[in-house]
N, C-alpha and C positions, 0 to 999 in steps of 0.2 A: 582648426577644424572644431566644430561644436557636435558632439554626439547627441542622439536622442535620449530621453530618460532611460534609467536602468530597466524599468519594466517593459520597455518596448524593444529591447535588443537582447540577444542570447549570449553576450560576451560582456566582459568588464573592460574599463579603460586600459588596464595593465595588459590584458590579453591582446587587445587591439594594438597597443603600442609595440609590444613584442613581436606580433606577426608583421606589422608595417616595417619594422627594422629589418626582419629576416628576409622579407620579400624585396626590399629595396637594395639591400646589400651595399658594398662599397661603392662610393662615387669617385671616380678619378678627378683630380683637380679641384675637388671641393674644398673650400677654405675652412668651413666649420659645418658640422652636422650633428644634430642631436635631437633625440625623441623624449618628450616628457609630457606628463598630463597633469592636470590640476582640476579641482572641483570649481568651475568658473573659468572665465577667459584668462589668458596670460600663460605664462610657463617659463621655466628656467632650468638650469642644470642643477642636480641635487648636490653636487659636490664641486666646490670652487676654492682654489688655493692661490694667494697672491705670494709670489716670490720676489725678493729684492736683493740686489748685491751691487757694490760700487762698480765692478767691472761688467760691461754688457756682454762680453763674450762668455764669461764665466756664467752669467745669469741665463743665457740662452742654452748652454750646455746643461746646466742644472735643470732648467725646465723641461728639456728633452729627456733627461734621465728619469725624473719624475714621472713623466707621461709613460715611459716604457715600464716602470714599475706598477703604475695603476693599470695598465693593460694585462699584467701578469696576474692581477687579483680577479678571481673568478666572480662574475657578476657585475664587474665594472665595464661599462661600454661607452661608446661615443667619447672617446678620450681626445681632447685637444691640448697641445702644448703651449699655446699661445704665441708661437713664434711665426705665424703666418705672415708672409710678406705681401706688400701691396704691389701696385704697378710699377713698371720700370721708371727709372728717373736718372737725370744727370746729376752727379755729385761734383761739386766744385770745392776744391781744397786749395787754400792759399799756400804759396811757397814762401820760404824764408825771405826771398826777395820782395815779395808782396808786403809782407809785415815790415820790412825795413822802409817801405815806401808809405806806410800808414794804411794798408789795405788789409783788413782782416775779414773774417767771415760775414760780419754784419755790413761792412762798408760794400763788399762785393755784391752780396745778396740784394742790398737796397738799390744799387744801380742797375742790376739785372732785372729786378722786379719793375722799376720804373720803365725799362726799355721794352719789356715783353708784355707785362700787364698794363702798365700805364701809371703816369704820375699825375696827380690831381692838380690842376692849375687854376680852376675857378668853379663857382657854384652858382647856377642861375635858377630863378623861379620861372616855371613854365606851366601855366593853367593851374596855379596854386600848389605845384609840387616842385620840390628841389631837385635839381638835375646837376650831377657832377660831370665836369668836362675833364678828360684824361688825355694826355699826349704820350703816344709810344711810337715804336718803329713801324714802318710799313709792314703789311702782312706778308710780302715776299722775303723780306729780310729776317722776320721773325720765324719763318719756316725753314731756314738754312742753318745747318750746323757750322758750315764755313763762316757764316756771319757771326755766329756766337763765338767762335775761336778769334776772330778778328775784332771783336767788339771792343772799342777803346774805353778803358776805365780811367776816371779822373783821380789822380793822386792827390795827396794832402798839399803838396807844393804847387798845385795848378797845372802839373803836366798831364799827359796821356800815356797809357801804356796798353797794348793789347792783352785781352784775357789770357790767350795761350802762353804769354810770356811769364805771368805772375801767378798762375793757378793750374792745377791738375784737373782735368775733366774726364770722367769716366762714367760709364753706364753702371747702374746698381739698382738695388731695390731697397725699399724702406718698410717697416713694420707697417701693417694695415692700420693699427691704432696704437698709440703711445699713452700708457696710463701712468700716473704718479700718485703715491700716497705719502703724505708728509714730506714732499719734496724729493722723494726717491723714486727712481724708475722701477716699475714693477712689471712682471709678466704673469698672467692669470692662467693657471692650468686648470681646466674644467673637465668634468665628466659626469655621465649619468649612471644610475645604479638600477640594475634589473632587480626588482623586489622579490621575483621568484627564486632568485639564485643568491642574493646577498642581502645583508641587513645594513642600512646606512650607518648606524651607530657602531657596529662592528668594524666596518670599513675605516671609519674616522679614528676608532681606537687603534686599529693596526697601523694606520699612518702616524698617529702621534707617539706610538710606543716603539716602533721598528723603523719604518720607511724613512720619516723625516729626521729623526736623530742621526741615522746613517748618512743622510744626504748632507746635513749641516757639518758632520765631521769630516767628509770628503771636500766640501767647499766651505772654507772658513769664511766668515763674514756674511755668510748667506742668511738671510731672514726670511720667515714665512708666517702666514696668518690665514686663517679661514676667512673667506670673503663672502659677500652676499647675505642671504637670509640668515645663515647661521651666525654670522658676526652680529647682525642686527639683533637676532633673538638672544645671543649671549649678553650684550649690553643691556638689553631690557630686563633679563633675569638678574643680573647683577644689580641693577637699580631696584628691582622688586625686593630682592632678598635684604638689601640694605635698609629698605623702607620697613620690611617685616620686622626686622630685629628692633627697630625702634617702637614699632606698634605693639610687639609682645612685651617690651619693657614697660610701655604705658599702661597696658592692660594689667601687668602684674603689680604696677604701683597703685592702680585704682582698687584692685581687690585687696591689696595689703591695707589700704586706708579704710576700706569698707569693713573688712573683718578684724581690723587691728591686729593682724597676725601675718607674718611673712609665710609661715609654714601652711596655713590655710590657703593662702594665695597660691602657693606652689602646687597644692593638692588640685585645686580647680584647674590651673593651666595644664596639669598632667593629662586632662581629657583631650587636648588637641593632638599629640603625637600618636595616640592609639587610634584616634579616628582617621588621621592621615594615613597610618598603616592599613587600616580597613579599606581606605580608597584606593591605595595602590593594589591590594588584593583584589579589589573589584575589577580593576582593569585586567588583571591575570585571568580571573574567572571569565570574563566577557571576551577575552581575546583581543583586547585593544592595547595599542601602545600608548604610553604616556606622551602627552603633547603640552603645549603652552595653555591650551584651554583646560586641560586636566589641572594644571596649576591655578588658574583662576578659580577653579571649583573648589580646590583645597583651601584657597585663601578665604573664600566665602564660608566654607565648612568651619573654619577655625572660629569665626564669630558666632556660628549657630551652636556648636556643641558645649561651649562653656556656660550657655544659659541654664541647662539642666543641673550641672555641678554647682552653679551659683545658688539657685533656689533651694537645692538640697542642703547646702552648707548653711544658709540663712535659717532654714527650718531647724537644723541641728542646733545651731547656736541659740535659738529661742528655747530649746528644751534642754538647756545646760543644768537646770535644777535637778534633773533626773539622773540615774546612774548612767554611765557612758554607754554600755550595751543597750540599755532600754531606750536612750535617746537616739542612738543610731538606727534601731530597728523602727521606731515610730516615725523618724524622719524618712526613712526609705519608703515605708508603707504609705505615709500620708502624701508623698510625692511620686508614688509609682505611676498612677493613672495619668496625670498630666504630662510627666516625662514620656511615657510609652506613647500616649496619643499624638504628642507632638512629633516624635520620631516617625510614627506610622503614617500620619497624614501628609508629612513632607515627602516620605519615600513613594507613597501611592500616588501623590500628585506628579512625581517625576517619572513614575514607572512607564507611561506611554512613550516618552522620549527615549527610553533606553533602547527600544525595540523599533524605533523610527528608521525607515529605509529611504526616505525622500532625500534627495541631494541637497535641498535647501536646508535641512536639519541635521544632517550628518556631522557637521563640525560642532554641534552642541552636545553630542552624545557623550564625550568623554567628560564634560562638565556634569551631566547628569549622573554619571556612573560615580564620580567622586562624591557628589552630594548625597546620593541614595545609600550607598554602602557606608560612607562615613557617618551618616546620620542614624542608621540603624545600629551600627557599632557603638555609637556614642550613648544610646539608651542603655546597653548592657554595661558599658564602662561606668556611667553614672550610677546606675542601681547596683551594681556589684563591686566594682573596683574602688569607687570613690569612698563609699562606707568602709571598706577595708583599710584604705589609706588613712582615714580618720581614726580608725581603731588603732592602727599601728602608731599614729601620731600621739593619741592618748597614752598608749603604753609607754612611749618614750618620754612623755612628760612625767608620768608617775615614776619612772625609774630615775629621772633627773630631779624628783622632788619638787616639780613645779605645778603639781596638779591644782594647788589653790590659786596660783597666779596665772595659770595658762587659760583660764576661761575668758574669752574675749566678750565685750559687751557692745556688739554692733547693734544698728537698728533691728528691732525684732520682726519676724514674719508672723503676721496674725492668722494665717491660714491653718 
């Protein structure tokens, strides 16, 4: 279902979903039922967990218990234990006598498939298309259970034996779907979260700290993992954070080469964590949750905010012939206008996006918040904190008796 735009309806997607769930109520015999909404087409459950265990019976029991515990959490709705069974089917299990005759599950299944579905004997071309010719039992024999019980199976020594003599045939039900991860059978327990009553991060934290440890303690060898979008996002974040570590190291190395000083490179890099903290504070002030788009904005922010500290440090090094306090003051004053204007123009340019309400632009708002608040904070950090850190650095050099040898000689800034 696709709703009309927000400005043409008096309710939100969440309110509509909640009312739909309430009015529909429980549906007897329903295999799976969940209500979810997204900005755009598609949908999926907010919470999905994959359970695996060598014993299928233990796996089913653990999945049902996890589903019961999820239903007990306020705000967790539309819970499915993943053990839904499919249509009725006949289960054929070989007896010890069958195995002695060389008839295992594969041999019996292959002969039954050929008899009921058909064995391919030839392929022909008809009007340019390939046609398969299958041979199987007549329809009347395939519709009779008695014919199935008396169906002659061919043994390894060339003899024949009726199916009822070498196999147990019984009615049963199979799983509607069989899922495997890394070669192991898994059951997927899924649920939706009513955002008016529960927070998805808090629910996951409760599962990881209380519910799942208790479940693994009760069922040894039980393994679990978050599935779906959360698992994919975690893999993406792990890859991003590993890459960021190398990028930060490369930036530090470049600054150290430019300034010929590890200490000044560290001072310039100190701008980044303060700006990221401001970006997080901006999400709190705007009432927005942190998301993957927020992270992308913070990554872009890291490359922006070091520019001000870079030009300030270059100007400071160009004034090293003056007294330390005078050089710091002059460097900050001479770079005050460009640093402040850069931060203001960036923030003003992003301001319209902060208050955008259209559905098409909503996913960009977290990135705009990170860039706007982080850039504004970086101006204050560069103009106040960075000179203070340079002053502390100069004091430490004087105490260590390195004032004469500590003045780096990088390329000068002529501004």
